[in-house]
DSSP file (Angstrom, degrees, kcal/mol; ACC not computed):
  #  RESIDUE AA STRUCTURE BP1 BP2  ACC     N-H-->O    O-->H-N    N-H-->O    O-->H-N    TCO  KAPPA ALPHA  PHI   PSI    X-CA   Y-CA   Z-CA
    1    1 A X              0   0    0      0, 0.0    56,-0.1     0, 0.0    54,-0.0   0.000 360.0 360.0 360.0 156.8    2.3   -8.5    3.5
    2    2 A X        -     0   0    0     54,-0.3    55,-0.0     1,-0.0    53,-0.0   0.452 360.0-110.8 -87.1  -1.9   -0.6   -6.3    4.4
    3    3 A X  S    S+     0   0    0      1,-0.0     3,-0.3     0, 0.0    -1,-0.0   0.212 106.5  80.2  92.9 -17.5   -1.2   -5.1    0.8
    4    4 A X    >>  +     0   0    0     52,-0.2     3,-1.7     1,-0.2     4,-1.1   0.200  51.9 110.9-109.0  15.6   -0.1   -1.5    1.6
    5    5 A X  T 34 S+     0   0    0      1,-0.3    -1,-0.2     2,-0.2     3,-0.0   0.785  85.8  42.7 -64.7 -26.2    3.7   -2.1    1.4
    6    6 A X  T 34 S+     0   0    0     -3,-0.3    -1,-0.3     1,-0.2    -2,-0.1   0.471 109.5  58.1 -95.8  -2.3    3.8    0.1   -1.7
    7    7 A X  T <4 S+     0   0    0     -3,-1.7    -2,-0.2     2,-0.1     2,-0.2   0.597  77.5 102.2-103.5 -15.8    1.6    2.8   -0.3
    8    8 A X  S  < S-     0   0    0     -4,-1.1     2,-0.1     4,-0.1    48,-0.0  -0.492  72.7-127.3 -72.0 140.7    3.6    3.8    2.8
    9    9 A X     >  -     0   0    0     -2,-0.2     4,-2.5     1,-0.1     5,-0.2  -0.376  22.0-109.1 -77.5 162.1    5.5    7.0    2.2
   10   10 A X  H  > S+     0   0    0      1,-0.2     4,-2.4     2,-0.2     5,-0.2   0.889 120.5  57.0 -62.0 -36.7    9.3    7.1    2.9
   11   11 A X  H  > S+     0   0    0      1,-0.2     4,-2.1     2,-0.2    -1,-0.2   0.929 108.7  46.8 -64.5 -44.0    8.6    9.3    6.0
   12   12 A X  H  > S+     0   0    0      1,-0.2     4,-3.1     2,-0.2     5,-0.3   0.936 111.8  50.1 -60.3 -47.4    6.3    6.6    7.4
   13   13 A X  H  X S+     0   0    0     -4,-2.5     4,-2.5     1,-0.2    -2,-0.2   0.911 112.5  47.3 -62.5 -37.4    8.8    3.8    6.7
   14   14 A X  H  X S+     0   0    0     -4,-2.4     4,-1.2    -5,-0.2    -1,-0.2   0.864 112.7  47.4 -71.4 -34.3   11.5    5.7    8.4
   15   15 A X  H  < S+     0   0    0     -4,-2.1     4,-0.4    -5,-0.2    -2,-0.2   0.871 115.9  46.3 -73.1 -37.4    9.4    6.6   11.5
   16   16 A X  H >< S+     0   0    0     -4,-3.1     3,-2.3     1,-0.2    59,-0.5   0.958 109.4  54.5 -68.9 -44.1    8.3    2.9   11.7
   17   17 A X  H >< S+     0   0    0     -4,-2.5     3,-1.6     1,-0.3    -1,-0.2   0.831 100.6  59.0 -54.6 -37.0   11.8    1.7   11.2
   18   18 A X  T 3< S+     0   0    0     -4,-1.2    -1,-0.3     1,-0.3    -2,-0.2   0.636  94.0  68.1 -74.5 -13.0   13.0    3.9   14.2
   19   19 A X  T <  S+     0   0    0     -3,-2.3    -1,-0.3    -4,-0.4    -2,-0.2   0.589  81.5  98.1 -80.3  -7.0   10.5    1.8   16.4
   20   20 A X  S <  S-     0   0    0     -3,-1.6     2,-0.3    -4,-0.3    14,-0.2  -0.451  89.2 -98.1 -77.9 151.9   12.7   -1.3   15.9
   21   21 A X  E     -A   33   0A   0     12,-2.1    12,-3.2    -2,-0.1     2,-0.2  -0.560  37.0-121.1 -78.2 133.5   15.1   -2.1   18.7
   22   22 A X  E     -A   32   0A   0     -2,-0.3     2,-0.7    10,-0.2    10,-0.1  -0.454  12.0-146.3 -76.0 140.3   18.6   -1.0   18.2
   23   23 A X    >   -     0   0    0      8,-0.6     3,-2.4    -2,-0.2     8,-0.1  -0.937  11.6-146.0-103.6 113.2   21.4   -3.6   18.2
   24   24 A X  T 3  S+     0   0    0     -2,-0.7    -1,-0.1     1,-0.3     4,-0.1   0.731  95.3  62.4 -53.7 -24.2   24.5   -1.8   19.7
   25   25 A X  T 3  S+     0   0    0      2,-0.1     2,-0.3    -3,-0.0    -1,-0.3   0.576 105.2  45.2 -82.2  -7.1   26.7   -3.7   17.5
   26   26 A X  S <  S-     0   0    0     -3,-2.4     2,-0.2     5,-0.1    -3,-0.1  -0.894  95.6 -87.7-134.2 159.2   25.4   -2.3   14.1
   27   27 A X    >>  -     0   0    0     -2,-0.3     4,-2.4     1,-0.1     3,-1.8  -0.500  33.2-138.1 -62.8 128.7   24.4    1.0   12.7
   28   28 A X  T 34 S+     0   0    0      1,-0.3    -1,-0.1    -2,-0.2    -8,-0.1   0.604 104.5  64.0 -70.6  -8.7   20.7    1.6   13.6
   29   29 A X  T 34 S+     0   0    0      1,-0.1    -1,-0.3    12,-0.0     3,-0.1   0.549 114.5  29.5 -84.9  -9.8   20.3    3.0   10.1
   30   30 A X  T <4 S+     0   0    0     -3,-1.8    12,-2.2     1,-0.3     2,-0.3   0.762 124.4  23.8-113.2 -40.6   21.1   -0.6    8.6
   31   31 A X  E  <  + B   0  41A   0     -4,-2.4    -8,-0.6    10,-0.2    -1,-0.3  -0.986  57.9 155.9-140.6 137.1   20.0   -3.1   11.1
   32   32 A X  E     -AB  22  40A   0      8,-2.1     8,-3.3    -2,-0.3     2,-0.3  -0.958  36.5-110.9-149.8 169.1   17.5   -3.4   13.9
   33   33 A X  E     -AB  21  39A   0    -12,-3.2   -12,-2.1    -2,-0.3     6,-0.2  -0.739  25.7-134.2 -99.3 146.6   15.5   -6.0   15.8
   34   34 A X    >   -     0   0    0      4,-2.0     3,-1.9    -2,-0.3    42,-0.1  -0.330  43.7 -87.5 -88.0-179.2   11.7   -6.4   15.5
   35   35 A X  T 3  S+     0   0    0     40,-0.6    41,-0.1     1,-0.3    -1,-0.0   0.595 130.7  55.9 -71.7  -9.0    9.5   -6.8   18.8
   36   36 A X  T 3  S-     0   0    0      2,-0.2    -1,-0.3    41,-0.0    40,-0.0   0.359 121.4-106.2-102.2   4.7   10.1  -10.6   18.5
   37   37 A X  S <  S+     0   0    0     -3,-1.9     2,-0.3     1,-0.3    -2,-0.1   0.557  72.8 141.4  86.1   6.2   13.9  -10.3   18.4
   38   38 A X        -     0   0    0     39,-0.1    -4,-2.0     1,-0.1    -1,-0.3  -0.674  54.9-110.9 -86.9 142.7   14.3  -11.1   14.7
   39   39 A X  E     -B   33   0A   0     -2,-0.3     2,-0.3    -6,-0.2    -6,-0.2  -0.458  33.5-171.3 -75.7 135.1   16.9   -9.1   12.7
   40   40 A X  E     -B   32   0A   0     -8,-3.3    -8,-2.1    -2,-0.2     2,-0.4  -0.946   9.0-155.0-121.8 143.8   15.7   -6.6   10.1
   41   41 A X  E >   -B   31   0A   0     11,-2.3     3,-1.8    -2,-0.3   -10,-0.2  -0.989  17.5-136.6-119.9 138.5   17.7   -4.7    7.5
   42   42 A X  G >  S+     0   0    0    -12,-2.2     3,-1.4    -2,-0.4    -1,-0.1   0.889 104.2  53.4 -46.8 -50.2   16.7   -1.5    6.1
   43   43 A X  G 3  S+     0   0    0    -13,-0.3    -1,-0.3     1,-0.3    10,-0.1   0.634  99.8  65.1 -67.5 -13.6   17.6   -2.3    2.6
   44   44 A X  G X   +     0   0    0     -3,-1.8     3,-2.3     8,-0.2    10,-0.8   0.246  67.2 145.5 -97.5  14.6   15.5   -5.5    2.8
   45   45 A X  B <  S+c   54   0B   0     -3,-1.4    10,-0.2     1,-0.3     3,-0.1  -0.281  75.4   6.5 -53.3 129.5   12.1   -3.8    3.2
   46   46 A X  T 3  S+     0   0    0      8,-2.9     2,-0.9     1,-0.2    -1,-0.3   0.375  91.9 134.7  79.7  -3.6    9.3   -5.9    1.4
   47   47 A X    X   +     0   0    0     -3,-2.3     3,-0.7     7,-0.2    -1,-0.2  -0.703  28.4 177.9 -89.8 109.3   11.6   -8.8    0.6
   48   48 A X  T 3  S+     0   0    0     -2,-0.9    -1,-0.2     1,-0.2    -3,-0.0   0.456  79.8  60.6 -83.1  -5.6    9.9  -12.0    1.4
   49   49 A X  T 3  S+     0   0    0      3,-0.0     2,-0.4     2,-0.0    -1,-0.2   0.388  92.7  80.7-105.3   5.2   12.9  -14.0    0.1
   50   50 A X  S X  S-     0   0    0     -3,-0.7     3,-1.6    -6,-0.2    29,-0.2  -0.915  71.4-144.7-114.7 136.2   15.3  -12.5    2.6
   51   51 A X  T 3  S+     0   0    0     -2,-0.4    29,-0.1     1,-0.3    -1,-0.1   0.636 107.2  50.8 -72.6  -9.1   15.6  -13.7    6.3
   52   52 A X  T 3  S+     0   0    0    -12,-0.1   -11,-2.3    27,-0.1    -1,-0.3   0.293  85.6 123.3-103.9   6.9   16.2   -9.9    7.1
   53   53 A X    <   -     0   0    0     -3,-1.6    26,-0.4    -6,-0.2     2,-0.3  -0.345  38.2-177.0 -69.3 152.0   13.2   -8.7    5.2
   54   54 A X  B     -c   45   0B   0    -10,-0.8    -8,-2.9   -13,-0.2     2,-0.3  -0.967  14.3-165.6-145.7 161.2   10.6   -6.7    6.9
   55   55 A X  E     -D   76   0C   0     21,-2.3    21,-2.2    -2,-0.3     2,-0.6  -0.823  35.1 -98.8-136.6 178.5    7.3   -5.0    6.5
   56   56 A X  E     -D   75   0C   0     -2,-0.3     2,-0.3    19,-0.2   -54,-0.3  -0.916  47.7-177.0-102.7 126.4    5.2   -2.4    8.3
   57   57 A X  E     -D   74   0C   0     17,-2.8    17,-1.9    -2,-0.6     2,-0.2  -0.917  27.3-110.4-127.2 147.4    2.5   -4.2   10.3
   58   58 A X  E     -D   73   0C   0     -2,-0.3     3,-0.2    15,-0.2    15,-0.2  -0.525  12.7-152.7 -75.8 140.3   -0.4   -3.1   12.5
   59   59 A X  S    S+     0   0    0     13,-3.6     2,-0.5     1,-0.4    -1,-0.2   0.919  97.6  25.8 -77.0 -44.5   -0.1   -3.6   16.2
   60   60 A X  S    S-     0   0    0     12,-0.5    -1,-0.4     7,-0.2     5,-0.0  -0.984 103.3-121.5-113.8 116.1   -3.8   -3.7   16.6
   61   61 A X    > > -     0   0    0     -2,-0.5     3,-2.9    -3,-0.2     5,-1.7  -0.314  12.8-125.3 -67.5 140.1   -5.2   -4.9   13.2
   62   62 A X  G > 5S+     0   0    0      1,-0.3     3,-1.8     3,-0.2    -1,-0.1   0.806 110.4  64.9 -53.8 -34.2   -7.6   -2.5   11.6
   63   63 A X  G 3 5S+     0   0    0      1,-0.3    -1,-0.3     2,-0.2    -2,-0.1   0.759 102.0  50.7 -58.6 -22.2  -10.2   -5.3   11.4
   64   64 A X  G < 5S-     0   0    0     -3,-2.9    -1,-0.3     0, 0.0    -2,-0.2  -0.092 136.8 -86.9-102.1  27.4  -10.1   -5.2   15.2
   65   65 A X  T < 5S+     0   0    0     -3,-1.8    -3,-0.2     1,-0.2    -2,-0.2   0.654  77.4 156.2  69.2  22.2  -10.7   -1.4   15.3
   66   66 A X      < -     0   0    0     -5,-1.7     2,-0.3     1,-0.1    -1,-0.2  -0.393  40.5-119.3 -67.5 158.7   -7.0   -0.6   15.1
   67   67 A X        -     0   0    0      2,-0.1     2,-1.4    -2,-0.1    -7,-0.2  -0.750   8.8-127.2-105.0 152.1   -6.2    2.7   13.7
   68   68 A X  S    S+     0   0    0     -2,-0.3     2,-0.3    -6,-0.1    -7,-0.0  -0.575  71.5 106.0 -94.0  65.5   -4.1    3.4   10.5
   69   69 A X  S >  S-     0   0    0     -2,-1.4     3,-1.7     1,-0.0     4,-0.2  -0.907  86.1 -95.1-140.8 171.1   -1.5    5.9   12.2
   70   70 A X  G >  S+     0   0    0      1,-0.3     3,-1.9    -2,-0.3    -1,-0.0   0.831 117.9  62.9 -61.5 -37.9    2.1    5.7   13.2
   71   71 A X  G 3  S+     0   0    0      1,-0.3    -1,-0.3   -12,-0.0    -3,-0.1   0.801 108.2  45.8 -61.3 -23.0    1.3    4.8   17.0
   72   72 A X  G <  S+     0   0    0     -3,-1.7   -13,-3.6    -5,-0.1   -12,-0.5   0.317  99.3  85.4-101.0  11.4   -0.3    1.6   15.7
   73   73 A X  E <   +D   58   0C   0     -3,-1.9     2,-0.3   -15,-0.2   -15,-0.2  -0.737  48.5 174.6-107.4 156.6    2.4    0.6   13.3
   74   74 A X  E     -D   57   0C   0    -17,-1.9   -17,-2.8    -2,-0.3     2,-0.3  -0.992  34.9-108.4-152.0 155.2    5.5   -1.5   14.0
   75   75 A X  E     -D   56   0C   0    -59,-0.5   -40,-0.6    -2,-0.3     2,-0.4  -0.687  43.0-175.9 -85.4 141.3    8.4   -2.9   11.8
   76   76 A X  E     -D   55   0C   0    -21,-2.2   -21,-2.3    -2,-0.3     2,-1.0  -0.966  30.8-154.0-150.5 129.0    8.1   -6.7   11.6
   77   77 A X        +     0   0    0     -2,-0.4     3,-0.2   -23,-0.2   -23,-0.2  -0.830  29.3 162.9 -96.1  95.9   10.2   -9.5   10.1
   78   78 A X        +     0   0    0     -2,-1.0    -1,-0.1     1,-0.2   -24,-0.1   0.513  60.5  64.7 -97.5  -0.5    7.5  -12.1    9.7
   79   79 A X  S    S+     0   0    0    -26,-0.4     2,-0.5   -29,-0.2    -1,-0.2   0.609  99.0  49.3 -97.8 -12.3    9.3  -14.4    7.2
   80   80 A X        -     0   0    0    -27,-0.2     2,-0.5    -3,-0.2    -1,-0.1  -0.988  60.6-171.7-136.1 126.7   12.2  -15.7    9.5
   81   81 A X        -     0   0    0     -2,-0.5     2,-0.2    -3,-0.1    -3,-0.0  -0.984  18.9-137.7-122.8 125.6   11.8  -17.0   12.9
   82   82 A X              0   0    0     -2,-0.5   -44,-0.0     1,-0.1    -2,-0.0  -0.556 360.0 360.0 -78.5 147.4   14.9  -17.8   15.0
   83   83 A X              0   0    0     -2,-0.2    -1,-0.1     0, 0.0    -2,-0.0   0.349 360.0 360.0-102.2 360.0   14.8  -21.1   17.0
């Protein structure tokens, strides 16, 4: 996790969640894909123990001059990789 998972407001979480890819077989409010094709569930935000857990990640890291705004944020399931 990036250390900010508890600092993001609900409005930022919802806006970032909407950037996930919609799976037409499921409600977009419940399940989406990240940019790597991994499944995420809204209810599993911040859960490292879940294969559907997700976090808010920077597209361009702040350390590499990325900016801390919605355009530079993405939903990411980093704990589970499909083979």
